[in-house]
C-alpha positions as a printed NumPy array, in Angstrom:
array([[ -98.882,   85.316,  110.388],
       [-102.028,   83.349,  111.03 ],
       [-103.22 ,   80.147,  109.433],
       [-106.813,   79.247,  108.582],
       [-107.31 ,   76.856,  111.51 ],
       [-109.524,   77.98 ,  114.349],
       [-108.084,   78.629,  117.78 ],
       [-110.416,   76.458,  119.842],
       [-109.056,   77.798,  123.133],
       [-110.568,   81.207,  122.361],
       [-113.858,   79.668,  121.253],
       [-113.86 ,   77.481,  124.373],
       [-113.317,   80.582,  126.51 ],
       [-116.449,   82.206,  125.091],
       [-118.425,   79.003,  125.655],
       [-117.182,   78.681,  129.258],
       [-118.079,   82.295,  130.029],
       [-121.584,   81.938,  128.601],
       [-122.128,   78.585,  130.335],
       [-120.945,   80.018,  133.657],
       [-123.449,   82.871,  133.516],
       [-126.282,   80.56 ,  132.513],
       [-125.266,   77.926,  135.074],
       [-125.049,   80.45 ,  137.893],
       [-128.492,   81.775,  136.979],
       [-129.976,   78.267,  137.006],
       [-128.37 ,   77.479,  140.386],
       [-130.116,   80.557,  141.753],
       [-133.369,   78.896,  140.677],
       [-133.785,   81.073,  137.644],
       [-135.109,   80.002,  134.274],
       [-133.047,   80.513,  131.134],
       [-136.142,   81.815,  129.39 ],
       [-136.21 ,   84.739,  131.817],
       [-132.959,   86.009,  130.329],
       [-134.523,   86.368,  126.903],
       [-135.426,   89.974,  126.164],
       [-135.112,   90.951,  122.474],
       [-135.885,   94.586,  123.198],
       [-133.096,   94.873,  125.773],
       [-130.671,   93.057,  123.478],
       [-131.5  ,   95.41 ,  120.606],
       [-131.075,   98.461,  122.813],
       [-127.733,   97.371,  124.285],
       [-126.139,   96.004,  121.121],
       [-127.501,   98.692,  118.814],
       [-126.738,  101.487,  121.264],
       [-123.176,  100.258,  121.786],
       [-122.545,   99.988,  118.05 ],
       [-123.988,  103.452,  117.504],
       [-121.828,  105.003,  120.217],
       [-118.702,  103.368,  118.785],
       [-119.521,  104.535,  115.252],
       [-120.025,  108.094,  116.5  ],
       [-116.707,  108.167,  118.349],
       [-114.481,  106.271,  115.905],
       [-113.123,  107.417,  112.507],
       [-114.295,  105.211,  109.648],
       [-110.774,  104.038,  108.728],
       [-110.07 ,  102.811,  112.272],
       [-113.495,  101.192,  112.481],
       [-112.863,   99.325,  109.22 ],
       [-109.394,   98.261,  110.407],
       [-110.764,   96.89 ,  113.688],
       [-113.437,   94.9  ,  111.825],
       [-110.836,   93.424,  109.488],
       [-108.709,   92.421,  112.453],
       [-111.668,   90.562,  113.955],
       [-111.485,   88.023,  111.129],
       [-108.128,   86.771,  112.377],
       [-108.775,   86.905,  116.121],
       [-109.952,   83.327,  116.43 ],
       [-107.433,   81.699,  114.129],
       [-104.49 ,   79.742,  115.406],
       [-101.076,   81.376,  115.222],
       [ -98.625,   79.845,  112.771],
       [ -94.926,   79.382,  113.446],
       [ -94.05 ,   82.609,  111.648],
       [ -91.108,   83.374,  113.936],
       [ -89.502,   79.988,  113.455],
       [ -90.016,   80.149,  109.691],
       [ -88.451,   83.609,  109.561],
       [ -85.487,   82.396,  111.611],
       [ -84.965,   79.453,  109.233],
       [ -84.999,   81.776,  106.231],
       [ -82.55 ,   84.205,  107.83 ],
       [ -80.154,   81.332,  108.555],
       [ -80.425,   80.024,  104.987],
       [ -79.696,   83.46 ,  103.592],
       [ -76.813,   83.918,  106.01 ],
       [ -75.244,   80.659,  104.829],
       [ -75.634,   81.66 ,  101.169],
       [ -74.156,   85.1  ,  101.854],
       [ -71.194,   83.553,  103.677],
       [ -70.392,   81.223,  100.778],
       [ -71.311,   83.345,   97.74 ],
       [ -71.737,   86.948,   98.918],
       [ -74.771,   89.1  ,   99.652],
       [ -75.799,   89.365,   96.001],
       [ -76.413,   85.599,   95.968],
       [ -79.382,   85.861,   98.325],
       [ -81.481,   88.135,   96.098],
       [ -83.397,   85.3  ,   94.447],
       [ -83.934,   83.628,   97.825],
       [ -85.133,   86.936,   99.301],
       [ -87.661,   87.572,   96.529],
       [ -89.251,   84.173,   97.193],
       [ -89.782,   84.891,  100.911],
       [ -93.47 ,   85.056,  101.855],
       [ -93.051,   87.28 ,  104.918],
       [ -93.231,   90.86 ,  103.589],
       [ -91.106,   92.427,  106.333],
       [ -88.355,   89.841,  105.931],
       [ -88.407,   90.114,  102.15 ],
       [ -88.067,   93.907,  102.217],
       [ -85.294,   93.789,  104.818],
       [ -83.278,   91.187,  102.904],
       [ -83.587,   93.131,   99.65 ],
       [ -82.371,   96.279,  101.409],
       [ -79.31 ,   94.346,  102.571],
       [ -78.743,   93.031,   99.034],
       [ -78.874,   96.624,   97.76 ],
       [ -76.085,   97.551,  100.164],
       [ -78.178,   99.641,  102.534],
       [ -76.289,  100.129,  105.834],
       [ -77.423,   98.033,  108.773],
       [ -78.426,  101.116,  110.767],
       [ -80.837,  102.195,  108.014],
       [ -82.286,   98.683,  107.697],
       [ -82.873,   98.679,  111.44 ],
       [ -84.497,  102.116,  111.224],
       [ -86.889,  100.968,  108.483],
       [ -87.924,   97.906,  110.486],
       [ -88.379,   99.987,  113.625],
       [ -90.729,  102.263,  111.681],
       [ -92.753,   99.177,  110.681],
       [ -92.847,   97.982,  114.287],
       [ -94.047,  101.34 ,  115.627],
       [ -96.695,  101.559,  112.901],
       [ -97.945,   98.047,  113.711],
       [ -98.09 ,   98.879,  117.428],
       [-100.09 ,  102.029,  116.699],
       [-102.546,  100.191,  114.423],
       [-103.085,   97.395,  116.92 ],
       [-103.587,   99.834,  119.791],
       [-106.122,  101.831,  117.768],
       [-108.023,   98.632,  116.904],
       [-107.967,   97.445,  120.514],
       [-109.264,  100.794,  121.747],
       [-112.361,  100.429,  119.553],
       [-113.413,   97.342,  121.541],
       [-112.221,   98.844,  124.795],
       [-114.433,  101.873,  124.229],
       [-117.343,   99.616,  123.304],
       [-116.755,   97.766,  126.579],
       [-117.098,  101.085,  128.38 ],
       [-120.299,  102.062,  126.605],
       [-122.18 ,   98.751,  126.91 ],
       [-122.796,   98.735,  130.708],
       [-123.963,  102.361,  130.672],
       [-126.342,  101.684,  127.803],
       [-127.561,   98.664,  129.772],
       [-128.428,  101.031,  132.629],
       [-130.31 ,  103.237,  130.162],
       [-132.292,  100.151,  129.154],
       [-133.053,   99.416,  132.8  ],
       [-134.305,  102.97 ,  133.343],
       [-136.518,  102.745,  130.268],
       [-137.911,   99.465,  131.592],
       [-138.587,  100.965,  135.02 ],
       [-140.438,  103.868,  133.424],
       [-142.764,  101.338,  131.854],
       [-143.114,   99.578,  135.214],
       [-144.158,  102.782,  136.919],
       [-147.14 ,  102.959,  134.609],
       [-148.405,   99.627,  135.913],
       [-148.109,  100.123,  139.66 ],
       [-151.709,   99.034,  140.126],
       [-150.904,   95.524,  138.856],
       [-148.511,   93.842,  141.286],
       [-147.815,   90.813,  139.035],
       [-146.935,   93.019,  136.066],
       [-144.707,   95.2  ,  138.251],
       [-142.605,   92.195,  139.311],
       [-142.183,   90.935,  135.755],
       [-141.435,   94.433,  134.514],
       [-138.68 ,   95.031,  137.036],
       [-137.061,   91.683,  136.165],
       [-137.187,   92.513,  132.454],
       [-135.793,   95.992,  133.081],
       [-132.671,   94.688,  134.794],
       [-132.068,   92.23 ,  131.963],
       [-130.706,   95.149,  129.922],
       [-128.137,   95.878,  132.641],
       [-127.097,   92.225,  132.618],
       [-126.695,   92.285,  128.845],
       [-124.549,   95.421,  128.973],
       [-122.223,   94.19 ,  131.712],
       [-121.922,   90.702,  130.193],
       [-121.262,   92.039,  126.696],
       [-118.499,   94.312,  127.994],
       [-116.722,   91.903,  130.333],
       [-117.218,   88.587,  128.566],
       [-116.672,   89.672,  124.959],
       [-115.6  ,   93.241,  124.162],
       [-112.822,   93.768,  126.714],
       [-111.377,   90.252,  126.165],
       [-111.3  ,   90.96 ,  122.411],
       [-109.315,   94.147,  123.07 ],
       [-106.86 ,   92.171,  125.204],
       [-106.559,   89.498,  122.508],
       [-105.797,   92.093,  119.824],
       [-102.94 ,   93.436,  121.946],
       [-101.636,   89.928,  122.628],
       [-101.641,   88.936,  118.953],
       [-100.022,   92.228,  117.983],
       [ -97.256,   91.615,  120.53 ],
       [ -96.58 ,   88.202,  118.944],
       [ -96.395,   89.737,  115.471],
       [ -94.081,   92.5  ,  116.69 ],
       [ -91.77 ,   89.916,  118.261],
       [ -91.449,   88.283,  114.828],
       [ -90.537,   91.657,  113.318],
       [ -87.964,   92.233,  116.066],
       [ -86.489,   88.791,  115.379],
       [ -86.261,   89.686,  111.685],
       [ -84.643,   93.018,  112.525],
       [ -81.932,   91.447,  114.658],
       [ -81.264,   88.575,  112.26 ],
       [ -81.128,   90.605,  109.051],
       [ -79.014,   93.422,  110.487],
       [ -76.587,   90.829,  111.827],
       [ -76.468,   89.242,  108.375],
       [ -75.848,   92.627,  106.735],
       [ -73.1  ,   93.456,  109.225],
       [ -71.299,   90.245,  108.229],
       [ -71.451,   88.584,  111.644],
       [ -70.691,   84.892,  111.944],
       [ -73.445,   82.297,  111.618],
       [ -73.007,   81.444,  115.28 ],
       [ -73.663,   85.056,  116.344],
       [ -76.649,   85.373,  114.002],
       [ -78.14 ,   82.185,  115.433],
       [ -77.498,   83.491,  118.949],
       [ -79.427,   86.688,  118.197],
       [ -82.349,   84.713,  116.826],
       [ -82.411,   82.439,  119.854],
       [ -82.893,   85.522,  122.03 ],
       [ -86.457,   85.661,  120.743],
       [ -87.22 ,   81.94 ,  120.52 ],
       [ -85.645,   78.509,  120.195],
       [ -84.546,   78.169,  116.598],
       [ -84.676,   74.611,  115.316],
       [ -83.08 ,   74.34 ,  111.898],
       [ -81.513,   70.887,  111.805],
       [ -79.838,   71.084,  108.397],
       [ -78.865,   74.731,  108.643],
       [ -77.485,   74.358,  112.149],
       [ -75.211,   71.498,  111.139],
       [ -73.865,   73.479,  108.237],
       [ -73.573,   76.563,  110.408],
       [ -71.375,   74.772,  112.924],
       [ -69.019,   73.766,  110.141],
       [ -68.676,   77.273,  108.757],
       [ -69.055,   79.453,  111.896]])
């Protein structure tokens, strides 16, 4: 899960990348104004978007755009919260039986955990609960990979489209060979499109693809934690063993639950 707070490390990364390009250009005695070329920007950005739209099914394109909204938000402590809830349910089940955790399960915010706990309450065997969660994990991996590939493909198109922009610019330059000053400015403007394409790919699109995969891996780890904890609960393992399984994925800090667990384990 993600909260509504911005992840300033990601935003800072974008700022550092942009500042590094601009700073390097200035140190080479360039002027920032020379990098401004609306025509090249339109060609590279528009051409890249068009190529992606052509090669990507609408459903995957929509999914990748929706995922973008959460890319720069800070991760919440979803894994720790899930571990706390599993331990609470395990304690209730130990004292009062599995049927006693139904109300607690229905109040759980995490959809995967809620569904898994309710399956256990319904008496579904642990192997089937594990199978259902594994299906969810595989589906999430496939969705995340499809979304990441959209930006990865865009990162492949952008530099090539930048070269197309440079060629178009050079064609215009060739028409002005009699004017040396215009030729120099034209060549500089032509290669701006190549710069835009390479920068767009390597400073934005490919890092976004990597970030999608990283966030998906974090979410999948939470689902794996849930799978191990809930199946252990359904199999009737001791609180100590359940806690041990959860700690395989992260340090579980549940002060009240842990104290009670030590008394009943």
